[in-house]
N, C-alpha and C positions, 0 to 999 in steps of 0.2 A: 504493500500500500504506500510505502514511503516513496518509492520510485515513481509510481503512477501519480501520486499527489503532486510531486514537484514537476513532473512532465506536464500535467494538465495546467498547473499554475503558470508555467513558463509560456505555454501556448496561449493561454488566455491573456497574459500580459502583452504578448506580441500583437494580438489583435486589437486590444483596447487597454492601453496603459492607464494606470491610476495617476491622476494629476498630483502635483506636489501640494496644491492647496485642496485638500479633500476633508470630508467630515471626520475621518479617523484621526488625521493629523491635528485637526482643530481640537478634538477631545483630549489628546495627549498634551497639546500645548496649554489648554485651559487647566488641566490637572497639575501640570508643572508649575504654572504661574500661581495657582492657589497654594500648593505646597511651599513654594518659595516665600510667599507672603506670610504664611502661617507659621513656619518653622525656622526661617533663616535668622539666627541670632549671632552668627559668626563662630559658633562652636561646632566642632566636628561631630559630636553626638547628635546635635539637632540637624546637621546636614545629612547624616545617615538616616535619621527619621524622615526627613523630607523626601529623600530618594526612595525609601521603602514605601511611603504612602502613595507614590505614583506607580512604582514598578510592581509591587506585590499584588494589589487588587487586580490589575490587568492580567498578570501572569496566572494567578489562581483562577480567575474567571475562564480563561482559555482552557486550562486543564480540566476544570470541573465540567464545562460544557462538553469537552471531548469525551470524557468517560461516561457522561450521561447518554450522549448520542451512541457511543460504542455499545451500550447495553440495550439499545433499541434496534439499530440497523447499521450494517457495514457501509451501506450507501450514504447514510447521513453522516457517518464519521468521515468518509472520504470527502464529501461535500464541504464539511467544516474545515478539514485540513487544507483543501484547495483554496477556500475562502481566505483563511489566515495567511497562507503563503502568498496569495495574490495581493493581499494588503501590505505584506512586509517585503516581498521581493520588489525591487525598484529598478530593474534593468533598463526600462524605457524612461524612467524619471530623469535620468541624466544623459542618456545616450543621444538625445536630440541635440543637446549642446555640443557634444563631441562631434557629431556628424555635421552640424551647421558650421562649426569652426573649421573643420577639415575642408568642406566645400568652399568656404570663403577664401581660405588660403590657396586652394587649387586654382581659383580664378583671380588670384592676386588682390583680393579685396581685404587688405590688412585692417582697414578701419572697422569693418563689420566684425572681423575676427576678434579685434580688441574689445569691441562693445559686448560681444557674446561672452567672452572670457570674464570680463568684469561683472556681468550679470550673474554668471554661474558661480564664480569663486569670491567675488567681492574685492578682488585685487585692483590696485591702481595700474591701469594698462595704457595710460596716455604715453605715446611715443615708445611703447614697448616694441623691441625688434621682433622679427618673425621667429628667430631661434628661441627667444624667451616665451613667446606665445605658444610655440610647440611644446616646450618643456613643461610649462605650467598646465597645459591641456593634458599632457600625458600623466603628470603627477595627480591631477584631480581625478582623471578617469581610473587610474589604478586603485586609488584609495576608495573611490565610489563603488567600483565593481566588487571589491572585497566586502565592503560593508552592506551593500544592497543585494549581493548574490551569494558569494562563497561563505561569508559568515552566517548567513541565514541557512544555507545548506547544512552547515555543521550543527547548528543549534536545533535544527529539526530532527537530527538523528539522536539527540540525547533522550533519555527515558521520558522526560516530561513532554517531548514532542512539540505540539503546537504552542505550549506554554514557553518553550525554549526560544522560539522565534520572536514571541512578544517580548520576553525578557531582554533579548539581545537588542532588538530594534529600539525599544523604549530607553534602554540604558545608553545606547548610542546617541539618541536624540538629546537626553539630559546632559550627557558628557559634552556635547557640542553646544547646546543652547545655554547652559549655565556657565559656560566659559566665554561667552560673548561679552565685550566690554559693557559695563553697567555701573552706575554710581549707586544703585539701589540694591545691589546684590553683594553679599560678602564673598571674599575669596575662598572661604572654607567650603561653601556650597559647590563651587566649580571644581575645587581640588578633589573633594570626595567623589563627585560624579565622574571625573576623569579617571581616578584611581579604580573605581568600581568597573568602569568599562574596560580599562586596561587588563584587569583580571579576567573578565569575561572574554576578551578578544585575544588573550595570550596564545591559546592553542589554535584557534581558527586562522589567525594571521600567519602563523608559521606553516600551517597546512597550505594556505594560499600561496605562500612563497615557494614551497616545495612544488606545488602544481605548476607555477610559472617556470621553474627550473626544468621540470620534466618535459613540458611542451615547447620550451624555447631553447635558448643557448645555455645548456646546463653548466658548463665550466664557468662562463662569465657570470651567470646568476649566483652561483655558489661563492665565487670570488668576491663579487660585490657585496653579497650578504655578510660575509665574514669581515671584510675590510672597509666597506664604505657605508654601512648602515648607520654609523654614528654621525654622519653629516647632519642628520635631522635631530631636532630637540625631542620630537616625539619618537619614542623607541619603536612602537608598533609601525607607524608610518615609515620609519627608517628601513625596517626590514622589508616592507612591501615595496617601497620605491627602489631600494637597492636591488632586490631580486628581480623586480619587474624590468628595471632598466637594463640589468645584466642579461636577462632573458632576451631582450630586444637588441642587445649589443650596443647600447647607447649609454651615455652618462646623463644621469638626472641629479638634481640637487645643486647646491652651491659648490662650484669647483674647489678642490683643495688648493692650497697655495702653490704657485709655480715658482721655483727658484732655480738659480744656477749654482755652480760649485762654490761660489764665494758667499752665499747667503745662509744664515742660520735660521732655522724655523723653531717655533715653540708650539708644541702640540698641546692644545687646551685640555685634552682628556688625560694624557699621561703626565703632564706637568713637568716635562723635561725638554731640554734643548735637543734639536736634531740637526745635524749637518752631514753632508757626504763624508764618508769615512768613519762614521760612528756606529755602523751597523752592528759591530761586535759588542758594543757596550750599551746601546740604547734599548731598553726593554720594549718599547712600542714605537718604532719608527713609522713615519708617514708612508703608507702603502702607495705604490704608483697608481696612476689613473689607468683606466681601461676604456675600450670602446670609442665610439665617435660621438660628436655632438648630434643631438636629434634633429632631424629635418622633417619637412612636410610629409615625405614618403614614410617616415616612421609611424605616423598616425595610422596609415593603412596596415602596417605590420602589427600595430597594437591591437587592431580589430581581430586579426587572425589569431594572435596570441590569446586573447580573451575567449574567443569561441573554442579554440582547442582546449583551453582549460575547462570550459563548461562541459565539453564532450567528455573529457577525462573524468570529471566528477560524476557525470551521469552514467558512464560505464561502470565506475566503481560502485555507485548506488545500485545499478542493475544487478551486478554480480553479488552484492551483499543481499539484496532482496531475494535473488534466486537461491542463494545458499540457505537463507532462513526458511524459504518456502519448502525446499527439498528436505531440510533438516526437520 
């Protein structure tokens, strides 16, 4: 049933995608705002309470309805699973931005590409060069496809099933929303939401990175994961972007410092100086760069990478479902 539920949800989403501004999103937004106003005192304990008052009722409701329907009919259970997956899978919620930016760059309409990227990510794109537009588009797409697709796949497989996808997507929303700049929200609320989502996303993010490596350039993906994931302040995004860029054979993120033989570098993570000739003594030298700068053609390669990863996940789910059915 797991494989069939995901397959039907993906098909339904391809025919009619759920808009970003929908009643379900509005319900979660209202609950988040009420919890924020009711419990945000600046203390971690109250931040945890605020998070639980949003996440727990929605997750429990999904689980209870699932088991009630399971006691009545398999068909009703399947319909419920497909509905929740349709509401939480967001493949088409961001893909139109990616497609429109790609098409704009193909026809050399840089102004439109900048406008679309700013609308999608909120970045300042005025006078942004094409190479940076491509890089930010790839980074946004890789993170989005994980959180809207592969992360949902993983949490649908856990024992709580439909409740897992609700838990994951609501936690992702709170981790993002409560960390937006605001003078009315304490930092404790955003910190707890981000930490909670980090825990929930620890395993799925690494499975997504492994999937990118398998269906893409394996050696570069693993190398980038091991050596360049620390370019990003967000550890999870660092793994996703490093492995995704490596799988595509391109460099993503802020480039590491470029030096010649007379320059000494300071690595912020290791806290030690590095210069050529120090390889035997430096415990954490700056690793060399890899791959090429992303270009417009890389966007098409990214589409292929994502679809191959989706096919890989679906094949694994099909084999798992078949093994459970035979067993």
